[in-house]
C-alpha positions as semicolon CSV with decimal commas, in nm:
position;residue;x (nm);y (nm);z (nm)
1;M;0,148;-1,599;3,766
2;G;0,456;-1,750;3,916
3;R;0,814;-1,600;3,915
4;G;1,138;-1,774;3,876
5;S;1,418;-1,780;4,141
6;S;1,623;-1,536;3,942
7;A;1,558;-1,226;3,734
8;G;1,585;-1,226;3,357
9;R;1,398;-1,545;3,282
10;S;1,150;-1,506;2,993
11;F;0,806;-1,650;2,925
12;G;0,783;-2,024;2,897
13;R;1,105;-2,108;3,089
14;V;1,094;-2,323;3,410
15;G;1,291;-2,186;3,712
16;R;1,493;-2,391;3,951
17;G;1,214;-2,399;4,202
18;G;0,982;-2,557;3,947
19;T;0,784;-2,234;3,886
20;V;0,716;-2,091;3,528
21;T;0,808;-1,733;3,482
22;V;0,538;-1,554;3,287
23;I;0,672;-1,200;3,329
24;E;1,027;-1,097;3,400
25;D;1,092;-0,946;3,737
26;R;1,246;-0,618;3,617
27;V;0,934;-0,578;3,379
28;S;0,701;-0,630;3,673
29;R;0,891;-0,388;3,884
30;S;0,886;-0,125;3,610
31;Y;0,515;-0,154;3,558
32;A;0,437;-0,160;3,932
33;R;0,629;0,169;3,973
34;T;0,456;0,322;3,673
35;A;0,117;0,212;3,801
36;K;0,177;0,371;4,138
37;I;0,272;0,703;3,997
38;T;-0,018;0,694;3,759
39;F;-0,268;0,617;4,035
40;Y;-0,176;0,932;4,236
41;V;-0,176;1,155;3,927
42;V;-0,513;1,026;3,799
43;A;-0,674;1,018;4,140
44;I;-0,577;1,390;4,230
45;V;-0,666;1,529;3,880
46;V;-0,999;1,335;3,857
47;G;-1,088;1,399;4,218
48;L;-1,036;1,773;4,184
49;L;-1,231;1,792;3,859
50;A;-1,525;1,584;4,013
51;A;-1,530;1,781;4,326
52;T;-1,542;2,110;4,120
53;I;-1,836;1,973;3,917
54;T;-2,033;1,837;4,217
55;T;-2,006;2,158;4,423
56;S;-2,302;2,301;4,213
57;Y;-2,527;2,019;4,335
58;L;-2,387;1,919;4,687
59;P;-2,242;2,088;4,990
60;P;-1,868;2,151;4,973
61;I;-1,762;1,877;5,216
62;A;-1,985;1,626;5,040
63;A;-1,853;1,732;4,704
64;V;-1,490;1,690;4,817
65;L;-1,568;1,346;4,948
66;L;-1,748;1,233;4,637
67;G;-1,469;1,385;4,425
68;G;-1,205;1,190;4,618
69;L;-1,399;0,863;4,582
70;I;-1,447;0,910;4,210
71;G;-1,075;1,000;4,163
72;A;-0,958;0,700;4,363
73;A;-1,179;0,464;4,165
74;V;-1,064;0,596;3,826
75;G;-0,692;0,593;3,941
76;L;-0,721;0,240;4,068
77;L;-0,873;0,124;3,731
78;V;-0,596;0,285;3,536
79;A;-0,320;0,154;3,767
80;A;-0,473;-0,196;3,744
81;F;-0,465;-0,185;3,364
82;I;-0,094;-0,081;3,375
83;V;-0,008;-0,349;3,618
84;C;-0,190;-0,624;3,410
85;W;-0,063;-0,494;3,073
86;P;0,236;-0,738;3,066
87;V;-0,004;-1,033;3,108
88;L;-0,244;-0,877;2,850
89;R;0,036;-0,850;2,609
90;V;0,133;-1,216;2,657
91;L;-0,233;-1,311;2,603
92;W;-0,234;-1,100;2,288
93;W;0,069;-1,288;2,158
94;W;-0,107;-1,622;2,214
95;A;-0,454;-1,501;2,108
96;P;-0,479;-1,719;1,793
97;E;-0,396;-2,034;1,978
98;I;-0,619;-1,947;2,278
99;G;-0,913;-1,865;2,042
100;L;-0,869;-2,184;1,837
101;T;-0,851;-2,397;2,150
102;L;-1,171;-2,235;2,296
103;L;-1,346;-2,277;1,964
104;A;-1,250;-2,637;1,926
105;G;-1,352;-2,717;2,281
106;Y;-1,691;-2,532;2,238
107;G;-1,749;-2,721;1,907
108;W;-1,669;-3,049;2,058
109;V;-1,907;-3,001;2,357
110;L;-2,175;-2,877;2,116
111;L;-2,135;-3,184;1,890
112;A;-2,134;-3,408;2,190
113;T;-2,471;-3,281;2,309
114;H;-2,646;-3,342;1,971
115;L;-2,462;-3,616;1,796
116;P;-2,329;-3,965;1,884
117;L;-1,961;-4,052;1,866
118;F;-1,984;-4,182;1,512
119;G;-2,145;-3,855;1,392
120;R;-1,872;-3,653;1,564
121;I;-1,597;-3,847;1,398
122;I;-1,754;-3,803;1,064
123;I;-1,782;-3,427;1,103
124;L;-1,425;-3,390;1,230
125;T;-1,306;-3,600;0,938
126;V;-1,482;-3,385;0,686
127;L;-1,356;-3,054;0,862
128;A;-1,005;-3,180;0,854
129;G;-1,010;-3,364;0,515
130;V;-1,174;-3,096;0,297
131;P;-0,893;-2,832;0,349
132;A;-0,632;-3,108;0,297
133;V;-0,775;-3,225;-0,037
134;I;-0,870;-2,879;-0,199
135;P;-0,550;-2,705;-0,295
136;A;-0,694;-2,350;-0,256
137;L;-0,809;-2,416;0,096
138;R;-0,494;-2,601;0,185
139;S;-0,274;-2,309;0,073
140;R;-0,489;-2,064;0,260
141;V;-0,464;-2,266;0,579
142;K;-0,080;-2,298;0,542
143;A;-0,060;-1,919;0,481
144;I;-0,253;-1,835;0,804
145;A;-0,037;-2,094;0,998
146;W;0,278;-1,929;0,870
147;C;0,151;-1,587;0,988
148;V;0,093;-1,735;1,340
149;I;0,447;-1,889;1,339
150;T;0,604;-1,560;1,216
151;R;0,458;-1,366;1,498
152;H;0,616;-1,593;1,755
153;R;0,955;-1,613;1,561
154;L;0,961;-1,220;1,571
155;R;0,891;-1,219;1,937
156;V;1,194;-1,456;1,978
157;C;1,406;-1,207;1,777
158;F;1,295;-0,917;2,005
159;N;1,359;-1,117;2,316
160;E;1,701;-1,265;2,216
161;F;1,920;-1,028;2,027
162;I;1,740;-0,709;1,948
163;I;1,820;-0,440;2,212
164;T;1,529;-0,314;2,406
165;N;1,486;-0,040;2,667
166;R;1,620;-0,072;3,024
167;S;1,280;-0,195;3,158
168;G;1,295;-0,490;2,924
169;T;0,958;-0,433;2,756
170;L;0,938;-0,575;2,408
171;P;0,767;-0,431;2,096
172;L;0,406;-0,508;2,056
173;I;0,337;-0,721;1,743
174;L;0,010;-0,592;1,618
175;W;-0,110;-0,799;1,324
176;A;0,008;-1,028;1,045
177;R;-0,141;-1,126;0,714
178;P;-0,021;-1,350;0,431
179;T;0,119;-1,221;0,111
180;R;0,233;-1,360;-0,221
181;T;0,598;-1,374;-0,106
182;G;0,536;-1,466;0,259
183;E;0,400;-1,269;0,551
184;R;0,366;-0,901;0,642
185;V;0,370;-0,812;1,009
186;W;0,298;-0,469;1,179
187;A;0,485;-0,394;1,498
188;W;0,477;-0,108;1,750
189;L;0,831;-0,037;1,875
190;R;0,893;0,063;2,236
191;P;1,126;0,349;2,354
192;G;1,486;0,255;2,302
193;L;1,438;0,076;1,962
194;S;1,427;0,237;1,613
195;L;1,383;0,136;1,251
196;A;1,764;0,153;1,194
197;D;1,817;-0,104;1,481
198;L;1,595;-0,352;1,299
199;Q;1,746;-0,287;0,954
200;S;2,093;-0,365;1,085
201;R;1,983;-0,706;1,186
202;L;1,779;-0,816;0,891
203;D;2,001;-1,130;0,831
204;K;1,952;-1,258;1,188
205;I;1,578;-1,187;1,171
206;A;1,552;-1,386;0,846
207;V;1,736;-1,680;1,000
208;T;1,510;-1,671;1,306
209;C;1,201;-1,654;1,102
210;W;1,314;-1,945;0,872
211;A;1,279;-1,712;0,567
212;A;1,491;-1,621;0,261
213;S;1,504;-1,246;0,329
214;V;1,339;-0,987;0,554
215;T;1,271;-0,611;0,485
216;V;1,168;-0,347;0,742
217;E;0,998;-0,025;0,645
218;A;0,807;0,257;0,816
219;A;0,438;0,193;0,819
220;S;0,324;0,553;0,905
221;D;0,423;0,887;0,799
222;S;0,338;1,054;1,134
223;N;0,443;0,785;1,377
224;A;0,797;0,640;1,361
225;A;0,711;0,358;1,620
226;V;0,479;0,175;1,371
227;V;0,692;-0,042;1,132
228;R;0,606;-0,298;0,866
229;I;0,808;-0,615;0,851
230;D;0,794;-0,818;0,522
231;V;0,907;-1,181;0,562
232;K;0,980;-1,326;0,211
233;R;0,994;-1,701;0,177
234;R;0,961;-1,741;-0,196
235;A;1,012;-1,543;-0,524
236;V;0,686;-1,471;-0,721
237;L;0,875;-1,368;-1,039
238;T;0,924;-1,739;-1,126
239;G;0,552;-1,799;-1,144
240;T;0,260;-1,643;-1,339
241;I;0,067;-1,365;-1,148
242;E;-0,289;-1,299;-1,265
243;T;-0,393;-0,935;-1,285
244;P;-0,744;-0,803;-1,306
245;L;-0,650;-0,519;-1,540
246;L;-0,685;-0,747;-1,842
247;D;-1,057;-0,794;-1,767
248;L;-1,108;-0,417;-1,792
249;V;-0,998;-0,388;-2,162
250;D;-1,277;-0,442;-2,405
251;N;-1,117;-0,615;-2,714
252;T;-1,439;-0,657;-2,912
253;D;-1,450;-0,299;-3,056
254;T;-1,075;-0,252;-3,104
255;P;-0,991;-0,193;-3,474
256;T;-0,721;-0,404;-3,625
257;T;-0,446;-0,236;-3,824
258;Q;-0,363;-0,402;-4,150
259;R;0,009;-0,375;-4,234
260;A;0,187;-0,480;-4,549
261;A;0,472;-0,731;-4,489
262;H;0,804;-0,616;-4,616
263;P;1,111;-0,842;-4,670
264;V;1,353;-0,810;-4,385
265;P;1,704;-0,732;-4,480
266;T;1,950;-1,001;-4,375
267;A;2,260;-0,781;-4,375
268;L;2,375;-0,421;-4,399
269;D;2,387;-0,415;-4,775
270;L;2,220;-0,112;-4,917
271;P;2,136;-0,259;-5,262
272;D;1,904;-0,512;-5,084
273;V;1,691;-0,223;-4,936
274;P;1,390;-0,147;-5,166
275;A;1,357;0,210;-5,289
276;T;1,082;0,422;-5,123
277;S;0,845;0,666;-5,288
278;D;1,074;0,964;-5,208
279;D;1,359;0,797;-5,395
280;N;1,132;0,733;-5,699
281;Q;1,045;1,103;-5,723
282;R;1,408;1,208;-5,716
283;G;1,512;0,950;-5,976
284;P;1,677;0,607;-5,969
285;S;1,828;0,486;-5,644
286;R;2,186;0,589;-5,607
287;T;2,383;0,358;-5,385
288;A;2,736;0,346;-5,297
289;D;2,928;0,091;-5,509
290;P;3,209;-0,052;-5,303
291;D;3,393;-0,154;-5,632
292;A;3,372;0,197;-5,792
293;V;3,704;0,365;-5,841
294;P;3,722;0,726;-5,734
295;A;3,799;0,983;-6,006
296;P;4,149;1,119;-6,028
297;D;4,248;1,447;-5,883
298;A;4,294;1,607;-6,226
299;A;3,937;1,536;-6,323
300;R;3,799;1,705;-6,017
301;A;3,633;2,043;-6,082
302;K;3,818;2,351;-5,979
303;P;3,653;2,614;-5,791
304;T;3,552;2,922;-5,995
305;K;3,752;3,235;-5,951
306;T;3,578;3,557;-5,879
307;S;3,657;3,867;-6,100
308;K;3,857;4,151;-5,997
309;S;3,560;4,391;-6,007
310;A;3,387;4,169;-5,758
311;K;3,688;4,177;-5,531
312;A;3,694;4,565;-5,566
313;G;3,350;4,591;-5,414
314;A;3,128;4,605;-5,726
315;T;2,752;4,601;-5,658
316;G;2,566;4,280;-5,736
317;P;2,465;3,958;-5,579
318;T;2,729;3,784;-5,374
319;A;2,862;3,477;-5,558
320;V;2,772;3,151;-5,374
321;P;3,079;2,929;-5,333
322;Q;3,028;2,597;-5,526
323;P;3,114;2,277;-5,327
324;V;3,405;2,078;-5,446
325;N;3,304;1,766;-5,619
326;S;3,521;1,465;-5,533
327;G;3,366;1,225;-5,777
328;E;3,051;1,169;-5,569
329;D;2,695;1,285;-5,650
330;I;2,631;1,539;-5,371
331;S;2,312;1,681;-5,516
332;D;2,104;1,528;-5,242
333;W;2,292;1,709;-4,979
334;I;2,251;2,064;-5,131
């Protein structure tokens, strides 16, 4: 693991001296300082605990010495893991490529030990040609390849323009899987970065990931550091999506409803609407005639006048006022 001549150079860049910087200087210093503190804390705690337990079986001096050795060994392992974590994180980022390279190398060696060159060429042609010919396999391979590409593009986003903490540690990209619209990636944010910081840079993330749009949501109700990033490359509403719910409906025993066909009115003209059974019971259909002339005011019925005895408070049923007839049949409204 070489380091460049200046701090701040990221993975994959060549320094002035010809060395390749795998881990940034400030990240290495931060993890080294954390590993040193962790070593002393773990060694003291584990050593005291081990010494306390072993005093029941060994003399006190031997128990203290054995507890110190156990504490130092455990603290050294924890500190070594912390120091190596930046390198392990880089290996995790490139795990698909490393795994595919190892698998291809092992397969080629295995074929070379059992088959001649012509046989190896035929097998490689079949392995590469079948996914290219079958559309389902080809789309699946493309989806997995886009997942790998998206993980690297998100790492570029975190490294270039998304603010991280002072030590320079980047968020950990956990996993990625294909979806109908693109890819879905889970990430573990580091201290100094929040969900709002990612949501304020969705346009830049979409440009970096070569996508149409990007959405970021919380992936856990109890841990705000785990987020879900949806990279959308295509719109599924323009195509047909098959659903398994239709197969769960049994259409063989479903009764069919017989309905009589009625003529559909072509305009809002009431005489064209056929009379229903309720209208036949009440009498002939009464419709408003737009050409009918309203009755004159003199022909309108005058309201009946109550007698003076009724006004004086005579006993008897109260007279119900009769509605004024304006020339229209209002019997249906009473």
